[in-house]
N, C-alpha and C positions, 0 to 999 in steps of 0.2 A: 513748613517751607516758607521762606521769605522771598517774595518777588521784588523786582526793582521798584523803587519808590515811584518812578514816573508812570508805572502801570496803574496806579490807584489802589484802593483798598482791596485786599484779597486777590491781587493780580488782575483787577479789572473784570469786565463782564464776558470775556472770551470763554469758549468752551474748554473742557479739560484736555483735549487732544489736538484740536485743529488750530491753525494759525489765524489770528485776527490781525488785520492790517489797519493801523490807526494813523490817519493823516495828521501831519504835524505842521504847525505854522512855520513859515520861513524865518520868523524872528525868534523861534524857540531856542533854548540853549543847545538842544541836541542838533538842530539844523545849523546853527552857527558853528558848532564844532565840526560838522561834516564839511561845511564850506571851507573851513581852515585846512582840513585834510586834502580837499580837492585842489586848493590853490597851490599846494606844494609842487605839483608837477603838471597841472592842467589849468594854467591861469586864464585861458580863454573859455573854460567850461563854466556854464551857468547852471546851478542847481535849481531845477524846476519843480521837483516833487520829492517829498520825504514821507515814508510810511514806516512806523515802528511795528515790528513783528512781535506779537504777544502770543506765545504758545506755551502753556503751562507745563505740558509734558516734556517738551524739549528743554525748557529752562531748568526744570527739576533735574533731568538727567545730566545736564551740563554743570549746574551748580553743585550737585551731589558729588560728581566725579572730581571737580576742581577742589572742593573744600574738604572732602572726606578721604580722598585717595591720592590725587596728584600732589597735593601739598606735602604729603609724607614721603614721596619717592623722588621728587626732583631736588636738584642740588640746592641746599640752603633753604628749602621750603618756599622758593620763589616760583609761583605758578606762571609768571611771565605772561600776563594777560595783555592782549593788544586788540585794537580795532583795525581790521584789514579788509582789503577789497577783493571781491570774487565775481567773475563773470560767468553767466549761465549759458552763453552762446545762443544756439538756436531756440532753446527752451526759455520761456518767460519765467521770472523768479517765482511767480505764483504756482506754476506747475511743479517747480522743485520743492517748494514749501509744502505742497500737498502730500509729499512722501512722508511716511511715518517717522523716518529717521532724519528728515531734513536733508542736510548735505551728507551723502553717503559715499564713502570712498570706493565701495564695491562697483559703483557705476562710473568710476573715473576711466578716461581713455589713456591715462598714463602721461608721462612727460619726462623731463630731465631726471626726476627722482622717483620714478615708478608710479604705482597706483595709489595716489593719495589725492587730497583736495588741496589745490594750489591757491594760496592767499598772498596778495601783493601789498607791500607797504604803500605803493604809489598807484593811483588810479590809472595813470597813463599806460601802465603795463597791460591790464586787461583790455583797455580801449584800443591801444596800438596793436595788440595781438588779435583783435577781432574776437576776443573772448567775451566781451560785453554783449548783452542782448540788444540787437538793433530793433527799435520800435517801428512797427509797420507804418508806412505812409509818411515817414519823416525824411526820406531820402538819405538815411544813414546819419543824419545830424543829431538825432536823439537816441540815447542809449540808456539801458537799465543795468544797474549793478546791485549786488548785495554787499552790505557792510557786515562783516562777521566778527563777533567777539570770540577770540580764540585763547584758550589757556595752553600756551606752547610748552611750558615746563622747561626741562633741560634739553638744549638743542644740539644736534649733531651739525657742526659747521662744515659745509661743503665748499664754500667759496665759489669759484667758477669751474670746479671740476665736474666733468660730465663724461660718462663712459657707458659701455654696454651694461656694466655691473650696476651703476646708479640707476639706469633706466629700468632695470628689472626689480628694483626695491619694492617690497610690500610692507616694510616696517623699518624704523631706524636701526642702527647697529647697537651693539652692547656698550653700555657706558661703564658699568661696574660688573666684574666677573662674579663677585659675591663670595660666599653667600650673604644675602640673597642676590641673585643675578638680576641686574637692572638694565633696561634699555634706555636709550635716549627717548624723549617724549615726542620729538618732532625734528624736522630737518630745516636748516636755514641755508640758503644758497644765493649766489649772485654777488653784485648786481648783474641781472640778466636783462636782455632785450627780448621781446617776443620772437620766438623761432631761433634765436641766436644766443649762444653763450657769451656773456661779457657785456659790459656797458658800451665800450667802444667810443670813438670820437663822436661828440655831439649826440650821445645816446640818451636823448631827452625822455625816452619812454623806458629807460632801464630802471629796474627796481630790485630791492631785496625781496626774495620770494620765500615764503614759509610753507612747508608741506606737512599736513596733518593726516594721519592714517586711521583715526578713530572718530566716529561721529560725535561721541560724547565730549570731545575736546572743543567742540565748536557750537556756537549759538548764532543763528542768522538774525542779527539785531535789527537791521533796517533794509528796506528796499528803496533805492533812490533812482530818480531819473535825472539825466544830465543832458543839456543841450550844448553842442559844440558850436560856438559862434565863429563863423568863418566869413568875414566880410571881404570886400574887394582888396583891401590892403593886405590881408593875409595871403590871398592868391597871388598878388603882385610880389610879395616877399618870397613865396615858394618859387616863382619863376626866376628869381635871382640867386637862389641858394646854390651852395656847392654840393658835391656828391653826398657826403655823409649827412648833411643837414636835410637835403631833400628826401633822402631815403627815410630818415627819421620822421619827417613830416608825413610821408606816405604811410608809414607804419602806424602812426598815431591817429591820422585823420583821413585815411583812405576811404572810409565809409561815407564821407561827404563828397558828392560827385564832382563839385567844382575844384576841390582840392586834389582828388584823384586825377582829374583831367590835367591840371597844371603840373602836378608832380610827375606823372608819367611822361608828359611832354618834355619836361626839363630833364628827366633821366635819359630819355631817348636822345636828346641833343648832346648831353654831356658824354654819354657812353658811345657816341660815334667816334670819340677819341680813345685810342688804345689804352692810354694811361689811366683812364677812369673806369674801365670795365671791372677789374678785380676789386677796386676800392668800393664800387657800388655793391658788388656781391658781398664783400666783407661787412658792409653796413646793413645787410638784410634786404637789399632792394628786390632780389628775385622773389622772395616770399611775399613781400609787400605788393609787388606788381600783380601776382596771382590773386592775392586777396582783394585788391582793388577791382580787378576784372570780374571776380566772382560777385562782388558787391553791387555792380552796376551792369548787369548783362544786357539791358536794353538801351544803354547810352552808347551810341555808335562811336562818338568821339573818344570816350574813355577806352573802349575796346581797341580802337585804332592806335591811340597813343600807348596803351599797355602792350600791344603786340610789337610796336616799334621799339619800345624800351627793352622788351624781352629779347628781341632779335639782336639788338646792339650789345646788350650785356653778354649774350651767349655767343657772340661772334669770336672766333679764334680756334686754332687747331693745336696750340701747345698744351702742355699738361694742365695749366691753369684754366685754359679755355674749355678743355674737355671736362674738367671738374665742375665748371659753371653750368655746362649743359646738363650734367647728371644731377646737379643740385636743382636745376629748374624742373627736370622731369620728376624728381622726388617731391617737389613742392606742388605738383599738379598742373604744370604749365601746359602739357598737351591737352588735358581736358578743358582747361580754360580757353585755350586758343581755338580748339575745335568748336566749343560753344559759341565763341565770338563769330566764327565763320558761318555757323548755322543760323545764328540770330540775325545776321545782317548780309544776306546774300547779294543784295542789290547795291551795297555800298562798296565802291571800288577801292576806297582807301582802306577799309577794314580787310577786304580780300587781299589787297597788296601786302599789307603789313602782316596779316595772319599767316599767309603762305610763306613769307620770308622768315617769320619766327619759327614755324614748323621746320623749315629746311635747316635753320641754324641749330636748333636744339637737337635735331636728329643727326646732324653731321658727325661722322666718326666711323671708323672701320674696325675697331676692336670689339670685343665681346659686349662691353657696356654699350657701345654705339649701336650694335645690332639689336640689343635688348630695348634700347630707346625707340628704334624703328618699329619694333613690334608693339610697344606701348602706344605709340602714335596711331598705328593701324587699329589697335583695339579701341582707341578713343573715337575712331571714325574719320581719321585724317585723310585716308585715300578718297573717300566719297566727297568730302567737302572740297578737296583740292580739284577733283574733276569738275565739280559744280562751279567752282570759281573760274576755271578755264572756259567752261561752256557759256557762262553768263556774261563774261567780259572778254569776248574774243578780240576786240579792237584795242584793248588797253594793254600796251606792251609790257608794262611793269607787272601787271597781274599774270600775264603769260610767262614772263621771265621767272617770277618767284614761284608760280605754281609748278612749272616744269622742274625747277630746282628742288622744290619740296618732294615732288613725285620721284625724282631720281634718287633722293636720299632715303625715302621710306622704302623704296623697292630694291635697295642695295642688299647684296648677300646671296649666298648659294645654298644655305641649309634649308631644311624642310619648311621652316617658318617663312623664310624669305621667298621661297618658291610659291607658297600660298599667298603671300602679299602681292607678288607679280600677277598671279591669276586673278586675285580680287580686283586689282587695278584694271586689268583687261575687261573683266566682267562689268566694271563700273563705267566703262567707256573711255578709259585713259588713253588708249592708243590713238583713237580717232581725234580726241581733244588735243593731243600732242602734235599730230600731223597738221591740224588746223592752225595751231599756234605758229608752226614753222612756215606754213603757207602765207599766213597773214602778216608776218613781220620778217620778210627775207633780209632786210638791210640792218636789222638790230642784232648785233653780234651775240649779245648775251642771251637773247631768246634762242638763237640758233645753237649756241653752246649747250644751254640747259635742256633744250628740247631734244637734241641729239643724245645727250647723256641719259635723259629719262627714257627715251625709246630704247636705247641700248640696254638699260637695266631691266625694263619690263620684258624685253624680248630675249633675255639671256636664258640659257638652259638647253638641254638636248632631249628631254623626254617628249612624249606625244603632246602633252599640254603646251609645252614650250614651243614646239614646232607649229602648233595651231596658232599660238600668239604671233609667231613670226609671220605666218601666212596672212594673218589678220592685218598686221602692220603693212605688209606689201599691198594688200587689197585696198588699204586706206590711202595709199600713196607714199608710204614711208621711204621707199627707194628713191623716188624722185626728189623728195624734200631733202634727204641726206646729201644727194649729189649737188643739189642747188646750194646747200649750206657751204659745201667745200668750194664751189665755184664763186660764190658771192664774197667770201672772206678768206682769200688765199694767204693773207699776211697775218691772220689771227691764229696763233698756234693752238690755243685751246679749242677753237672751233674745228680745226683740222683733226685734232686728237679725237674729239667726241664724234665728229662726222665719220671718221674711219671706223671707230668702234661700233657705231650704230649700223653702218653699212655691213660690216662683218657679221654682226649678229643677225641682221635681217636676211642675209644671204647664206647663212649657215644651214647645213643639212646635206643628206646624200640621196634623197629620194627625187623623183621627177619634178616635184613642185619646187624643191630647192634649186635644181638645175635651171628651171625656168626663171626663178628669181635672179639667179646670177646672170643669165643671159639678158634679162631685162635691165639689170644694173649696167652691164657693158653697153647695151644699146643707148642708154640715156647719158653715157659719158663718165661712168664711174672709173674706168681704167685711167683715162686722161686726168681726172680730178685727183686721184690718189697719187699719180706720178707728179703732178704739180705741187701737191702738199709736201712730198718728200724733197723735191727740189728747192722749195721755198724755205724749208726749215731743216737744213742739214745737221745742225747742232742740237736739235731737239730729240732726245732719245725716245720719248713717248710717241711723237709723230712718226719717227723712223720705224719703231717696232710695230705700231698698229698699221701703218701704211704697208709695210712688207707683208704682214699677215693677210691683209686684204688683197694685195696683189697676187699672193700665192693662191688664195681662195678663188679669185676670178680667172686665173690663168687656165 
């Protein structure tokens, strides 16, 4: 067996099966080649360390397959050997190399083209997709990658085609029916951006991706460490970028806290405008925001800006807006937002934006919307929203957004929704909502969202629901609902929500319900609902809800 010349005589002094990592000079020919490969798509990257991998067993398996088998079955005898980039994510490269097969497709989590090992021509792809291993203690600015020598052979060209069928692949398709019957040796797809099919506008981290399904087609040749140099001028440039460019910057460099902060802040401002929301989603911003929040859980400003950006991207009730909300949920937005709220309970800015983001991503009344509500609850959203309301009672925007989030999470009438309402009550939501309404009587949006939240938590007719209703009355829910109607007679949405909250709290046929209705009449509910209907004769929702409440109180 002939080993690479640079290994030295007889393949160097490494053992027969384990990997020996040989440090290389930054001026060696191998390091200079790697610098050239890096510069193609990561000009701001600095190569700080190169180690050659010398593993005699893995090399023997790779070279034997390449020279004795693959060369005879691929088109024209071209083994199509390339040096490509691979990220090992949470695991350090040394841990991966300790496995007897090196890179083993059996441990792949899958992707666009199924269960294989994904190798990129450009390093910006694994770095931008957070596939690169982040080196502990570097603040995300230093990453580790493998450079893999791959014998790709005859490739099945996929372009940018992605489907359920391609995601289920375990090997390439048939190339020659035969006899003998021959498969393609690997898959070639893209250019793709991390998380998103296609290169897109300003897709600076887009790359051709090669997928290999057999360990013996790959040899992990080098372990490299790269430092992303992000000075003040880079941050300033991010703050001036357009939607596609800033999303690309966040995807590529979101592991660097100051870039994540600037990019999320810029996205939040841009996506306050309706015309930019879908463009940001199309550029991969949703997934990049989640990744940035996950990368910097203890940096409050990143969490605040990330939640703000997510809230603005996911605002909207048309079909495109609902699709963005679902995409955010699928990307892990709920879990990231809840983690932000849990990590920074005393930071009013994080609580304000986190509650707003939860409310916006949850918003929706279709089956998918209700499923998002449940996913939010499963992530712990109910408890963190109650905590936000309790910790910041005098901060109107926290109360406004917290009540809005609670209203949305507790929407629905199926068994799961009923369980969410009860979970909210058990967490102290009813009392927190009443306190919000009492603390901010002149803030119309607090009154609107608070009444809506109380109405949703108190809806239902079973024994548990009636107990929640009584709990709301005991907390002062009747009085605050009447006060909301009285304080904002010209605000239709407050009148709608106030009438609905009052109806739900006064619902029931037992003695306790009759006492609640009498209490409502005593504090002025009858006059308040009459005033609402007189003030908004053309508002169907006010008329409908007002009449229902009048009939109940009569």
